[in-house]
gemmi code that builds the backbone of each chain (N, CA, C; Angstrom):
import gemmi

chains = {
    "A": [
        ("MET", (46.079, -23.443, -83.640), (45.717, -22.664, -84.828), (44.308, -22.096, -84.686)),
        ("GLU", (44.201, -20.795, -84.857), (42.870, -20.171, -84.902), (42.450, -20.054, -86.363)),
        ("ILE", (41.238, -20.481, -86.629), (40.730, -20.410, -88.004), (39.421, -19.623, -88.000)),
        ("GLU", (39.379, -18.534, -88.752), (38.142, -17.744, -88.865), (37.631, -17.834, -90.288)),
        ("GLU", (36.306, -17.923, -90.385), (35.720, -17.987, -91.722), (34.732, -16.857, -91.907)),
        ("LYS", (34.709, -16.291, -93.107), (33.674, -15.313, -93.436), (33.407, -15.376, -94.922)),
        ("ASN", (32.350, -14.672, -95.337), (31.970, -14.690, -96.738), (31.810, -13.270, -97.232)),
        ("VAL", (32.516, -12.894, -98.284), (32.409, -11.564, -98.866), (32.183, -11.722, -100.357)),
        ("ASP", (31.091, -11.143, -100.863), (30.793, -11.203, -102.306), (30.874, -12.624, -102.852)),
        ("ASN", (30.302, -13.559, -102.115), (30.292, -14.944, -102.575), (31.681, -15.601, -102.636)),
        ("VAL", (32.617, -15.009, -101.926), (33.944, -15.623, -101.801), (34.112, -16.042, -100.337)),
        ("ALA", (34.499, -17.295, -100.129), (34.742, -17.762, -98.757), (36.173, -17.394, -98.375)),
        ("ILE", (36.319, -16.724, -97.226), (37.650, -16.320, -96.779), (37.976, -17.059, -95.488)),
        ("ILE", (39.132, -17.707, -95.490), (39.594, -18.397, -94.288), (40.828, -17.652, -93.787)),
        ("SER", (40.764, -17.134, -92.566), (41.925, -16.448, -91.989), (42.593, -17.359, -90.978)),
        ("LEU", (43.901, -17.549, -91.141), (44.645, -18.448, -90.261), (45.501, -17.635, -89.308)),
        ("ASN", (45.570, -18.100, -88.065), (46.397, -17.424, -87.070), (47.129, -18.481, -86.256)),
        ("GLY", (48.429, -18.626, -86.524), (49.220, -19.624, -85.795), (50.233, -20.287, -86.703)),
        ("ARG", (50.891, -21.305, -86.162), (51.886, -22.057, -86.944), (51.188, -23.077, -87.815)),
        ("LEU", (51.535, -23.090, -89.114), (50.911, -24.070, -89.999), (51.853, -25.260, -90.172)),
        ("ASP", (51.978, -26.074, -89.108), (52.810, -27.283, -89.174), (51.906, -28.492, -89.414)),
        ("ALA", (52.472, -29.700, -89.294), (51.700, -30.904, -89.620), (50.492, -31.077, -88.695)),
        ("TYR", (50.625, -30.607, -87.464), (49.515, -30.726, -86.510), (48.371, -29.809, -86.917)),
        ("ALA", (48.679, -28.536, -87.163), (47.644, -27.562, -87.523), (47.076, -27.837, -88.909)),
        ("SER", (47.890, -28.450, -89.767), (47.443, -28.684, -91.148), (46.195, -29.567, -91.202)),
        ("ASN", (46.142, -30.550, -90.312), (44.966, -31.430, -90.296), (43.692, -30.640, -90.044)),
        ("GLU", (43.807, -29.695, -89.121), (42.654, -28.868, -88.760), (42.249, -27.952, -89.927)),
        ("VAL", (43.258, -27.347, -90.557), (42.984, -26.447, -91.682), (42.383, -27.228, -92.847)),
        ("GLU", (42.893, -28.427, -93.066), (42.364, -29.252, -94.157), (40.893, -29.584, -93.929)),
        ("ARG", (40.559, -29.887, -92.684), (39.147, -30.181, -92.377), (38.266, -28.969, -92.664)),
        ("SER", (38.739, -27.767, -92.283), (37.950, -26.549, -92.499), (37.730, -26.276, -93.979)),
        ("ILE", (38.795, -26.400, -94.761), (38.660, -26.117, -96.197), (37.780, -27.180, -96.858)),
        ("ASN", (37.971, -28.432, -96.481), (37.133, -29.494, -97.053), (35.660, -29.295, -96.721)),
        ("ALA", (35.401, -28.807, -95.506), (34.005, -28.568, -95.110), (33.395, -27.467, -95.977)),
        ("LEU", (34.177, -26.434, -96.270), (33.690, -25.348, -97.139), (33.387, -25.867, -98.543)),
        ("ILE", (34.304, -26.678, -99.066), (34.101, -27.215, -100.418), (32.890, -28.151, -100.435)),
        ("ASP", (32.750, -28.946, -99.383), (31.587, -29.851, -99.282), (30.284, -29.067, -99.290)),
        ("LYS", (30.307, -27.869, -98.705), (29.088, -27.048, -98.651), (28.867, -26.281, -99.956)),
        ("GLY", (29.777, -26.422, -100.897), (29.568, -25.822, -102.220), (30.417, -24.605, -102.524)),
        ("SER", (31.319, -24.202, -101.615), (32.191, -23.065, -101.926), (33.176, -23.464, -103.021)),
        ("VAL", (33.288, -22.618, -104.049), (34.271, -22.891, -105.099), (35.281, -21.748, -105.226)),
        ("ARG", (34.952, -20.622, -104.584), (35.873, -19.486, -104.636), (36.380, -19.236, -103.217)),
        ("ILE", (37.638, -19.564, -102.978), (38.173, -19.502, -101.617), (39.434, -18.643, -101.583)),
        ("VAL", (39.523, -17.795, -100.568), (40.734, -17.022, -100.305), (41.252, -17.441, -98.929)),
        ("VAL", (42.549, -17.740, -98.849), (43.148, -18.017, -97.543), (44.014, -16.820, -97.160)),
        ("ASN", (43.705, -16.217, -96.017), (44.472, -15.076, -95.515), (45.544, -15.597, -94.544)),
        ("PHE", (46.815, -15.417, -94.943), (47.955, -15.936, -94.168), (48.565, -14.893, -93.235)),
        ("ASP", (47.857, -13.791, -93.025), (48.442, -12.684, -92.250), (48.961, -13.133, -90.870)),
        ("GLY", (48.253, -14.076, -90.236), (48.644, -14.498, -88.887), (49.569, -15.708, -88.873)),
        ("VAL", (50.113, -16.076, -90.041), (50.946, -17.280, -90.120), (52.414, -16.889, -90.282)),
        ("GLY", (53.220, -17.162, -89.261), (54.640, -16.836, -89.319), (55.493, -18.036, -89.673)),
        ("TYR", (54.846, -19.197, -89.761), (55.603, -20.433, -90.010), (54.738, -21.411, -90.783)),
        ("ILE", (55.333, -22.017, -91.811), (54.615, -23.066, -92.566), (55.602, -24.173, -92.898)),
        ("SER", (55.155, -25.433, -92.839), (56.002, -26.545, -93.275), (55.355, -27.184, -94.503)),
        ("SER", (55.973, -28.246, -94.999), (55.456, -28.875, -96.219), (54.037, -29.397, -96.023)),
        ("SER", (53.669, -29.696, -94.777), (52.307, -30.177, -94.528), (51.273, -29.099, -94.867)),
        ("GLY", (51.615, -27.845, -94.587), (50.726, -26.733, -94.923), (50.597, -26.572, -96.426)),
        ("LEU", (51.723, -26.727, -97.118), (51.694, -26.638, -98.579), (50.853, -27.762, -99.172)),
        ("ARG", (50.994, -28.948, -98.573), (50.244, -30.114, -99.061), (48.735, -29.857, -99.016)),
        ("VAL", (48.283, -29.216, -97.921), (46.855, -28.928, -97.772), (46.405, -27.930, -98.847)),
        ("MET", (47.232, -26.896, -99.110), (46.858, -25.915, -100.126), (46.794, -26.563, -101.507)),
        ("LEU", (47.774, -27.431, -101.796), (47.802, -28.096, -103.098), (46.617, -29.047, -103.256)),
        ("ALA", (46.323, -29.813, -102.218), (45.198, -30.755, -102.282), (43.889, -29.995, -102.487)),
        ("SER", (43.753, -28.838, -101.810), (42.529, -28.041, -101.937), (42.411, -27.460, -103.337)),
        ("LEU", (43.529, -26.964, -103.867), (43.511, -26.403, -105.222), (43.129, -27.473, -106.233)),
        ("LYS", (43.710, -28.648, -106.096), (43.388, -29.746, -107.021), (41.905, -30.100, -106.952)),
        ("ARG", (41.379, -30.141, -105.725), (39.972, -30.501, -105.551), (39.066, -29.442, -106.178)),
        ("LEU", (39.414, -28.158, -105.951), (38.582, -27.061, -106.455), (38.623, -26.956, -107.972)),
        ("LYS", (39.784, -27.223, -108.571), (39.890, -27.128, -110.039), (38.934, -28.090, -110.725)),
        ("LYS", (38.662, -29.217, -110.060), (37.757, -30.205, -110.649), (36.326, -29.698, -110.723)),
        ("VAL", (36.000, -28.705, -109.886), (34.637, -28.152, -109.896), (34.680, -26.689, -110.376)),
        ("GLN", (35.659, -26.394, -111.221), (35.818, -25.047, -111.809), (35.997, -23.960, -110.744)),
        ("GLY", (36.534, -24.332, -109.623), (36.804, -23.345, -108.578), (38.298, -23.110, -108.442)),
        ("THR", (38.652, -22.285, -107.463), (40.072, -22.126, -107.180), (40.275, -21.585, -105.766)),
        ("ILE", (41.534, -21.609, -105.319), (41.877, -21.078, -104.011), (43.003, -20.068, -104.235)),
        ("LYS", (42.858, -18.869, -103.662), (43.863, -17.823, -103.830), (44.437, -17.471, -102.462)),
        ("LEU", (45.697, -17.067, -102.454), (46.391, -16.878, -101.185), (46.749, -15.406, -100.990)),
        ("ALA", (46.510, -14.902, -99.776), (46.745, -13.476, -99.524), (47.576, -13.253, -98.263)),
        ("CYS", (48.289, -12.130, -98.237), (48.978, -11.624, -97.032), (50.061, -12.568, -96.503)),
        ("LEU", (50.863, -13.157, -97.401), (51.913, -14.068, -96.920), (53.129, -13.298, -96.417)),
        ("LYS", (53.632, -13.699, -95.268), (54.870, -13.119, -94.727), (56.045, -13.594, -95.610)),
        ("PRO", (57.146, -12.837, -95.630), (58.255, -13.190, -96.533), (58.765, -14.634, -96.397)),
        ("TYR", (58.975, -15.123, -95.164), (59.505, -16.490, -95.031), (58.493, -17.521, -95.521)),
        ("VAL", (57.234, -17.248, -95.271), (56.186, -18.181, -95.683), (56.104, -18.209, -97.213)),
        ("LYS", (56.172, -17.019, -97.817), (56.148, -16.939, -99.288), (57.365, -17.666, -99.865)),
        ("GLU", (58.507, -17.534, -99.197), (59.728, -18.176, -99.681), (59.573, -19.703, -99.732)),
        ("VAL", (58.869, -20.261, -98.741), (58.650, -21.710, -98.735), (57.813, -22.123, -99.952)),
        ("PHE", (56.799, -21.314, -100.283), (56.002, -21.577, -101.491), (56.884, -21.490, -102.738)),
        ("ASP", (57.770, -20.481, -102.766), (58.653, -20.285, -103.925), (59.581, -21.481, -104.118)),
        ("ILE", (60.218, -21.904, -103.011), (61.192, -22.993, -103.095), (60.522, -24.298, -103.527)),
        ("ALA", (59.262, -24.465, -103.157), (58.530, -25.675, -103.521), (58.074, -25.652, -104.981)),
        ("GLY", (58.280, -24.511, -105.650), (57.810, -24.400, -107.029), (56.303, -24.160, -107.109)),
        ("PHE", (55.710, -23.667, -106.019), (54.259, -23.445, -105.981), (53.858, -22.083, -106.535)),
        ("THR", (54.850, -21.216, -106.786), (54.523, -19.866, -107.240), (53.761, -19.917, -108.568)),
        ("GLN", (54.090, -20.912, -109.386), (53.423, -21.009, -110.685), (52.037, -21.652, -110.583)),
        ("LEU", (51.730, -22.271, -109.469), (50.451, -22.980, -109.339), (49.373, -22.118, -108.698)),
        ("PHE", (49.794, -21.143, -107.866), (48.833, -20.346, -107.090), (48.876, -18.874, -107.485)),
        ("GLU", (47.760, -18.184, -107.237), (47.756, -16.724, -107.345), (47.960, -16.161, -105.941)),
        ("PHE", (48.892, -15.208, -105.838), (49.196, -14.584, -104.539), (48.791, -13.114, -104.569)),
        ("TYR", (48.266, -12.631, -103.462), (47.873, -11.222, -103.352), (48.414, -10.645, -102.055)),
        ("GLU", (48.766, -9.365, -102.118), (49.300, -8.729, -100.912), (48.201, -8.429, -99.913)),
        ("ARG", (46.994, -8.141, -100.427), (45.887, -7.827, -99.520), (44.699, -8.733, -99.785)),
        ("GLU", (43.954, -8.986, -98.720), (42.778, -9.862, -98.827), (41.766, -9.331, -99.835)),
        ("GLU", (41.536, -7.996, -99.793), (40.529, -7.395, -100.691), (40.910, -7.605, -102.160)),
        ("GLU", (42.210, -7.520, -102.433), (42.644, -7.719, -103.829), (42.313, -9.140, -104.286)),
        ("ALA", (42.533, -10.087, -103.393), (42.240, -11.485, -103.740), (40.743, -11.668, -103.979)),
        ("VAL", (39.930, -11.056, -103.116), (38.473, -11.171, -103.250), (38.020, -10.498, -104.550)),
        ("ASN", (38.554, -9.276, -104.796), (38.147, -8.542, -106.002), (38.551, -9.254, -107.285)),
        ("SER", (39.624, -10.036, -107.211), (40.084, -10.719, -108.426), (39.072, -11.756, -108.908)),
        ("PHE", (38.125, -12.089, -108.052), (37.077, -13.041, -108.461), (35.955, -12.353, -109.210)),
        ("LYS", (35.930, -11.008, -109.224), (34.819, -10.292, -109.890), (34.792, -10.659, -111.369)),
        ("GLY", (33.596, -10.917, -111.866), (33.485, -11.294, -113.266), (33.492, -12.809, -113.466)),
        ("TRP", (33.778, -13.521, -112.372), (33.703, -14.995, -112.461), (32.254, -15.422, -112.570)),
        ("GLU", (31.974, -16.367, -113.461), (30.631, -16.939, -113.524), (30.597, -18.175, -112.633)),
        ("LEU", (29.534, -18.297, -111.901), (29.414, -19.506, -111.069), (28.900, -20.662, -111.917)),
    ],
    "B": [
        ("MET", (78.505, -18.821, -72.458), (77.489, -19.183, -73.449), (77.363, -20.699, -73.539)),
        ("ASN", (76.141, -21.168, -73.617), (75.886, -22.602, -73.685), (76.253, -23.142, -75.075)),
        ("ASP", (76.922, -24.288, -75.119), (77.331, -24.831, -76.409), (76.577, -26.090, -76.802)),
        ("ARG", (75.651, -26.513, -75.939), (74.920, -27.731, -76.253), (73.509, -27.633, -75.680)),
        ("PHE", (72.515, -28.010, -76.473), (71.124, -27.984, -76.030), (70.503, -29.338, -76.357)),
        ("GLU", (69.734, -29.877, -75.411), (69.140, -31.187, -75.658), (67.653, -31.188, -75.334)),
        ("LEU", (66.920, -31.949, -76.128), (65.480, -32.088, -75.910), (65.101, -33.545, -76.145)),
        ("GLU", (64.376, -34.104, -75.186), (63.822, -35.444, -75.381), (62.317, -35.274, -75.324)),
        ("ILE", (61.635, -35.719, -76.379), (60.202, -35.410, -76.449), (59.423, -36.557, -77.085)),
        ("GLU", (58.164, -36.682, -76.705), (57.273, -37.699, -77.277), (57.038, -37.400, -78.753)),
        ("GLY", (57.078, -38.414, -79.572), (56.848, -38.220, -80.997), (55.376, -38.097, -81.335)),
        ("LYS", (54.834, -36.899, -81.105), (53.423, -36.619, -81.429), (53.359, -35.305, -82.197)),
        ("LEU", (52.436, -35.213, -83.135), (52.364, -33.993, -83.958), (52.132, -32.743, -83.118)),
        ("GLU", (51.401, -32.879, -82.012), (51.132, -31.683, -81.200), (52.376, -31.171, -80.477)),
        ("LYS", (53.461, -31.968, -80.523), (54.710, -31.532, -79.892), (55.607, -30.740, -80.855)),
        ("LEU", (55.206, -30.648, -82.119), (56.060, -29.974, -83.110), (56.339, -28.517, -82.738)),
        ("ALA", (55.359, -27.854, -82.130), (55.546, -26.443, -81.756), (56.632, -26.315, -80.679)),
        ("ILE", (56.671, -27.285, -79.749), (57.693, -27.253, -78.690), (59.076, -27.486, -79.301)),
        ("ILE", (59.142, -28.428, -80.246), (60.410, -28.709, -80.933), (60.898, -27.443, -81.640)),
        ("SER", (59.972, -26.767, -82.306), (60.325, -25.561, -83.049), (60.846, -24.452, -82.126)),
        ("ASP", (60.201, -24.294, -80.980), (60.651, -23.286, -80.005), (62.036, -23.633, -79.458)),
        ("PHE", (62.239, -24.928, -79.214), (63.546, -25.393, -78.728), (64.644, -25.059, -79.744)),
        ("ILE", (64.369, -25.340, -81.024), (65.354, -25.058, -82.082), (65.606, -23.548, -82.173)),
        ("ALA", (64.532, -22.772, -82.138), (64.684, -21.313, -82.255), (65.564, -20.775, -81.127)),
        ("ASN", (65.334, -21.284, -79.925), (66.106, -20.840, -78.769), (67.583, -21.222, -78.908)),
        ("ALA", (67.842, -22.487, -79.277), (69.226, -22.944, -79.407), (69.954, -22.185, -80.523)),
        ("MET", (69.300, -22.032, -81.662), (69.946, -21.379, -82.808), (70.202, -19.897, -82.531)),
        ("SER", (69.283, -19.316, -81.778), (69.462, -17.915, -81.413), (70.668, -17.771, -80.473)),
        ("GLU", (70.817, -18.725, -79.529), (71.984, -18.718, -78.634), (73.284, -18.890, -79.426)),
        ("PHE", (73.203, -19.652, -80.522), (74.390, -19.864, -81.350), (74.659, -18.677, -82.276)),
        ("GLY", (73.762, -17.703, -82.252), (74.001, -16.474, -83.005), (73.538, -16.487, -84.456)),
        ("LEU", (72.687, -17.464, -84.825), (72.177, -17.484, -86.196), (71.197, -16.333, -86.418)),
        ("ASP", (71.144, -15.847, -87.664), (70.165, -14.788, -87.954), (68.776, -15.410, -88.155)),
        ("ASP", (67.766, -14.550, -88.214), (66.379, -15.027, -88.251), (66.101, -15.952, -89.440)),
        ("ARG", (66.691, -15.621, -90.562), (66.464, -16.421, -91.769), (67.016, -17.834, -91.586)),
        ("LYS", (68.218, -17.924, -91.012), (68.826, -19.254, -90.802), (68.091, -20.016, -89.709)),
        ("ILE", (67.641, -19.298, -88.684), (66.868, -19.964, -87.619), (65.618, -20.596, -88.222)),
        ("PHE", (64.937, -19.819, -89.071), (63.729, -20.332, -89.734), (64.063, -21.602, -90.535)),
        ("GLY", (65.189, -21.579, -91.244), (65.598, -22.725, -92.060), (65.850, -23.976, -91.230)),
        ("VAL", (66.518, -23.821, -90.089), (66.796, -24.992, -89.242), (65.492, -25.493, -88.607)),
        ("GLN", (64.642, -24.545, -88.193), (63.338, -24.946, -87.635), (62.584, -25.807, -88.655)),
        ("LEU", (62.581, -25.345, -89.896), (61.835, -26.060, -90.930), (62.451, -27.431, -91.186)),
        ("ALA", (63.780, -27.488, -91.317), (64.450, -28.770, -91.599), (64.193, -29.780, -90.475)),
        ("VAL", (64.312, -29.338, -89.226), (64.105, -30.244, -88.092), (62.628, -30.648, -87.994)),
        ("ASP", (61.752, -29.686, -88.227), (60.310, -29.943, -88.189), (59.911, -31.007, -89.224)),
        ("GLU", (60.470, -30.888, -90.428), (60.150, -31.865, -91.482), (60.664, -33.254, -91.098)),
        ("ALA", (61.869, -33.305, -90.531), (62.431, -34.599, -90.121), (61.554, -35.225, -89.034)),
        ("CYS", (61.166, -34.419, -88.050), (60.357, -34.953, -86.944), (58.960, -35.343, -87.421)),
        ("THR", (58.398, -34.556, -88.338), (57.080, -34.903, -88.892), (57.139, -36.279, -89.558)),
        ("ASN", (58.194, -36.528, -90.330), (58.346, -37.840, -90.976), (58.468, -38.950, -89.949)),
        ("ILE", (59.251, -38.714, -88.894), (59.422, -39.735, -87.853), (58.062, -40.073, -87.224)),
        ("ILE", (57.304, -39.012, -86.905), (56.021, -39.209, -86.224), (55.003, -39.898, -87.138)),
        ("LYS", (54.961, -39.464, -88.404), (53.930, -39.997, -89.303), (54.277, -41.375, -89.872)),
        ("TYR", (55.590, -41.602, -90.145), (55.942, -42.838, -90.841), (56.860, -43.756, -90.037)),
        ("GLY", (57.557, -43.210, -89.035), (58.477, -44.030, -88.258), (57.779, -44.697, -87.084)),
        ("TYR", (56.994, -43.901, -86.375), (56.296, -44.418, -85.189), (54.831, -44.692, -85.532)),
        ("THR", (54.608, -45.605, -86.461), (53.221, -45.855, -86.882), (52.472, -46.729, -85.884)),
        ("LYS", (53.177, -47.652, -85.238), (52.479, -48.588, -84.345), (52.297, -48.026, -82.948)),
        ("GLU", (53.359, -47.454, -82.422), (53.224, -46.850, -81.096), (54.066, -45.578, -81.016)),
        ("VAL", (53.672, -44.696, -80.113), (54.382, -43.429, -79.974), (55.742, -43.685, -79.338)),
        ("GLY", (56.774, -43.120, -79.921), (58.113, -43.267, -79.364), (58.709, -41.915, -79.031)),
        ("THR", (59.986, -41.954, -78.686), (60.658, -40.728, -78.268), (61.544, -40.188, -79.390)),
        ("ILE", (61.631, -38.875, -79.458), (62.576, -38.225, -80.366), (63.585, -37.478, -79.497)),
        ("ASP", (64.876, -37.724, -79.776), (65.950, -37.017, -79.056), (66.604, -36.031, -80.006)),
        ("ILE", (66.677, -34.792, -79.577), (67.322, -33.785, -80.425), (68.442, -33.125, -79.638)),
        ("SER", (69.629, -33.066, -80.231), (70.672, -32.267, -79.592), (71.238, -31.288, -80.609)),
        ("CYS", (71.522, -30.093, -80.128), (72.094, -29.048, -80.971), (73.421, -28.647, -80.353)),
        ("LEU", (74.445, -28.594, -81.173), (75.745, -28.218, -80.644), (76.526, -27.402, -81.663)),
        ("ARG", (77.552, -26.747, -81.154), (78.430, -25.982, -82.020), (79.793, -26.661, -82.032)),
        ("ARG", (80.331, -26.858, -83.244), (81.670, -27.457, -83.350), (82.441, -26.601, -84.347)),
        ("GLY", (83.366, -25.826, -83.847), (84.095, -24.899, -84.715), (83.116, -23.935, -85.367)),
        ("GLY", (83.171, -23.862, -86.683), (82.266, -22.964, -87.407), (80.973, -23.633, -87.832)),
        ("ASP", (80.700, -24.831, -87.305), (79.483, -25.555, -87.694), (78.468, -25.600, -86.557)),
        ("ILE", (77.212, -25.455, -86.932), (76.120, -25.706, -85.993), (75.518, -27.047, -86.401)),
        ("ILE", (75.401, -27.940, -85.430), (74.972, -29.302, -85.746), (73.708, -29.658, -84.958)),
        ("ALA", (72.725, -30.199, -85.655), (71.521, -30.703, -84.984), (71.446, -32.200, -85.259)),
        ("VAL", (71.346, -32.992, -84.195), (71.264, -34.447, -84.344), (69.901, -34.906, -83.841)),
        ("ILE", (69.198, -35.660, -84.690), (67.857, -36.130, -84.342), (67.890, -37.658, -84.311)),
        ("LYS", (67.487, -38.231, -83.166), (67.498, -39.697, -83.055), (66.096, -40.209, -82.751)),
        ("ASP", (65.755, -41.348, -83.379), (64.475, -41.975, -83.061), (64.633, -43.483, -83.187)),
        ("GLU", (63.684, -44.210, -82.586), (63.733, -45.672, -82.622), (62.622, -46.258, -83.483)),
        ("GLY", (62.143, -45.431, -84.417), (61.088, -45.910, -85.322), (61.666, -46.762, -86.432)),
        ("LYS", (60.841, -47.017, -87.438), (61.291, -47.835, -88.570), (62.532, -47.221, -89.206)),
        ("PRO", (63.529, -48.036, -89.579), (64.707, -47.479, -90.249), (64.297, -46.767, -91.538)),
        ("PHE", (64.781, -45.556, -91.690), (64.428, -44.788, -92.889), (65.524, -43.779, -93.184)),
        ("ASN", (66.064, -43.863, -94.395), (67.138, -42.956, -94.794), (66.595, -41.892, -95.748)),
        ("PRO", (66.328, -40.693, -95.237), (65.739, -39.657, -96.098), (66.704, -39.119, -97.148)),
        ("THR", (68.009, -39.336, -96.941), (68.966, -38.724, -97.884), (68.937, -39.411, -99.251)),
        ("THR", (68.319, -40.602, -99.327), (68.284, -41.312, -100.617), (67.020, -41.002, -101.423)),
        ("VAL", (66.103, -40.205, -100.836), (64.830, -39.929, -101.510), (65.040, -38.886, -102.625)),
        ("GLN", (64.479, -39.187, -103.791), (64.595, -38.271, -104.934), (63.740, -37.024, -104.714)),
        ("PRO", (64.223, -35.866, -105.165), (63.424, -34.648, -105.002), (62.190, -34.673, -105.903)),
        ("PRO", (61.126, -33.947, -105.512), (59.932, -33.890, -106.360), (60.204, -33.058, -107.611)),
        ("ASP", (59.370, -33.226, -108.632), (59.493, -32.422, -109.846), (58.851, -31.058, -109.585)),
        ("LEU", (59.708, -30.054, -109.366), (59.207, -28.740, -108.958), (58.547, -27.977, -110.112)),
        ("ASN", (58.772, -28.451, -111.335), (58.193, -27.740, -112.474), (56.947, -28.420, -113.023)),
        ("ALA", (56.479, -29.457, -112.325), (55.305, -30.188, -112.814), (54.077, -29.285, -112.833)),
        ("SER", (53.179, -29.549, -113.793), (51.922, -28.802, -113.840), (51.048, -29.225, -112.669)),
        ("LEU", (49.969, -28.473, -112.458), (49.085, -28.785, -111.331), (48.574, -30.224, -111.402)),
        ("GLU", (48.195, -30.665, -112.618), (47.644, -32.013, -112.768), (48.683, -33.071, -112.393)),
        ("GLU", (49.933, -32.793, -112.766), (50.978, -33.797, -112.550), (51.674, -33.661, -111.200)),
        ("ARG", (51.468, -32.515, -110.561), (52.189, -32.264, -109.316), (51.706, -33.207, -108.227)),
        ("LYS", (52.644, -33.927, -107.627), (52.248, -34.891, -106.600), (52.086, -34.179, -105.254)),
        ("ILE", (51.147, -34.698, -104.468), (50.942, -34.151, -103.133), (51.920, -34.851, -102.195)),
        ("GLY", (52.780, -34.098, -101.584), (53.765, -34.705, -100.671), (55.152, -34.776, -101.311)),
        ("GLY", (56.105, -35.285, -100.549), (57.470, -35.419, -101.055), (58.314, -34.173, -100.867)),
        ("LEU", (57.708, -33.114, -100.346), (58.431, -31.851, -100.226), (59.282, -31.757, -98.961)),
        ("GLY", (58.860, -32.457, -97.923), (59.516, -32.312, -96.623), (61.012, -32.604, -96.675)),
        ("ILE", (61.350, -33.718, -97.333), (62.765, -34.105, -97.406), (63.538, -33.116, -98.271)),
        ("TYR", (62.879, -32.644, -99.328), (63.506, -31.628, -100.186), (63.813, -30.358, -99.371)),
        ("PHE", (62.877, -29.958, -98.516), (63.111, -28.773, -97.664), (64.289, -28.995, -96.711)),
        ("MET", (64.350, -30.213, -96.121), (65.460, -30.517, -95.213), (66.791, -30.261, -95.912)),
        ("LYS", (66.892, -30.780, -97.134), (68.167, -30.670, -97.859), (68.425, -29.242, -98.331)),
        ("THR", (67.339, -28.487, -98.557), (67.490, -27.127, -99.080), (67.870, -26.135, -97.992)),
        ("PHE", (67.317, -26.309, -96.790), (67.453, -25.275, -95.765), (68.657, -25.443, -94.832)),
        ("VAL", (69.316, -26.604, -94.873), (70.585, -26.709, -94.137), (71.677, -27.108, -95.129)),
        ("ASP", (72.950, -26.958, -94.728), (74.042, -27.163, -95.674), (74.344, -28.634, -95.937)),
        ("GLU", (74.103, -29.485, -94.943), (74.398, -30.907, -95.132), (73.465, -31.757, -94.270)),
        ("VAL", (73.026, -32.889, -94.827), (72.198, -33.837, -94.071), (72.851, -35.214, -94.187)),
        ("LYS", (73.117, -35.837, -93.040), (73.728, -37.173, -93.048), (72.838, -38.126, -92.266)),
        ("TYR", (72.839, -39.401, -92.692), (72.009, -40.393, -92.018), (72.829, -41.631, -91.683)),
        ("GLU", (72.598, -42.174, -90.529), (73.094, -43.534, -90.245), (72.118, -44.244, -89.308)),
        ("TYR", (72.155, -45.587, -89.384), (71.338, -46.388, -88.469), (72.305, -47.025, -87.490)),
        ("ARG", (72.157, -46.658, -86.202), (73.154, -47.063, -85.220), (72.485, -47.486, -83.922)),
        ("ASP", (72.841, -48.627, -83.418), (72.303, -49.134, -82.149), (70.771, -49.120, -82.117)),
        ("GLY", (70.171, -49.534, -83.237), (68.713, -49.589, -83.291), (68.036, -48.238, -83.421)),
        ("LYS", (68.814, -47.234, -83.801), (68.227, -45.889, -83.924), (68.541, -45.254, -85.277)),
        ("ASN", (67.571, -44.502, -85.793), (67.837, -43.607, -86.914), (68.572, -42.403, -86.344)),
        ("VAL", (69.705, -42.064, -86.942), (70.453, -40.881, -86.492), (70.613, -39.946, -87.688)),
        ("LEU", (69.934, -38.810, -87.604), (69.966, -37.841, -88.695), (70.753, -36.621, -88.220)),
        ("THR", (71.760, -36.259, -88.968), (72.614, -35.140, -88.573), (72.482, -34.017, -89.598)),
        ("MET", (72.170, -32.829, -89.117), (72.052, -31.669, -90.009), (73.128, -30.657, -89.634)),
        ("ILE", (73.779, -30.127, -90.644), (74.873, -29.195, -90.384), (74.611, -27.861, -91.067)),
        ("VAL", (74.780, -26.788, -90.296), (74.703, -25.433, -90.846), (76.085, -24.823, -90.702)),
        ("ARG", (76.662, -24.357, -91.785), (77.996, -23.747, -91.732), (77.848, -22.244, -91.566)),
        ("LEU", (78.470, -21.739, -90.517), (78.442, -20.292, -90.316), (79.464, -19.669, -91.266)),
        ("SER", (79.035, -18.634, -91.949), (79.986, -17.991, -92.860), (81.074, -17.308, -92.032)),
        ("PRO", (82.328, -17.363, -92.490), (83.421, -16.785, -91.713), (83.234, -15.290, -91.482)),
        ("LYS", (83.561, -14.862, -90.274), (83.308, -13.457, -89.948), (84.509, -12.602, -90.329)),
    ],
}
model = gemmi.Model(1)
for chain_id, residues in chains.items():
    chain = gemmi.Chain(chain_id)
    for i, (resn, *xyz) in enumerate(residues, 1):
        res = gemmi.Residue()
        res.name, res.seqid = resn, gemmi.SeqId(i, " ")
        for name, pos in zip(("N", "CA", "C"), xyz):
            atom = gemmi.Atom()
            atom.name, atom.element = name, gemmi.Element(name[0])
            atom.pos, atom.b_iso = gemmi.Position(*pos), 0.0
            res.add_atom(atom)
        chain.add_residue(res)
    model.add_chain(chain)
structure = gemmi.Structure()
structure.add_model(model)
structure.setup_entities()
């Protein structure tokens, strides 16, 4: 799994490239936890490079969302491929997360947020 | 055309990608469409993840996977020698729970049951034997 991080308008963006299975999930979880530990509360995950996700990937997103909500933050998901989005849908996660077709839309949706 | 594919692999999380490629190749040979291939990959991946994380806790063991075609059915059989565990008896998670109440985990077995048509379990000769069946729609 390749993980890239950048910061745009005070939003931390994590771009994933690879299979998000139980092996890669550990790595992604460490990256997101490190961002939250450093004080990031507004996070966007770009799934453009992810063609496969298992329940372990969903678990990491849910754990991160739960952690961020406690500090008035959130995590938003962008650029999901149809099969990957379907896994979120079947898990009943559609009601828990905000999804965006483009990364910029996810970043812009944070405008007006007070830190 | 090949009617049977077998893989014997070490039960380690870093091997999941190889398992997934093996399933994709076998299912593609059996003529499944991309959506169904994805479903079998996910179901097998979840089963193997459980074996690796909860079955082989003390030492790394082997996972045997065979894929075969029988009439109009595609069958994947997964065998391991880890702790006996019957996933078919596990209750599904509450998919409508709020964020606060939503439990982390429990989804893998639900995905297994959702993405293939039938999941059967037996414990035989000291092994967990999990059988997944995909029914090809009649042409």
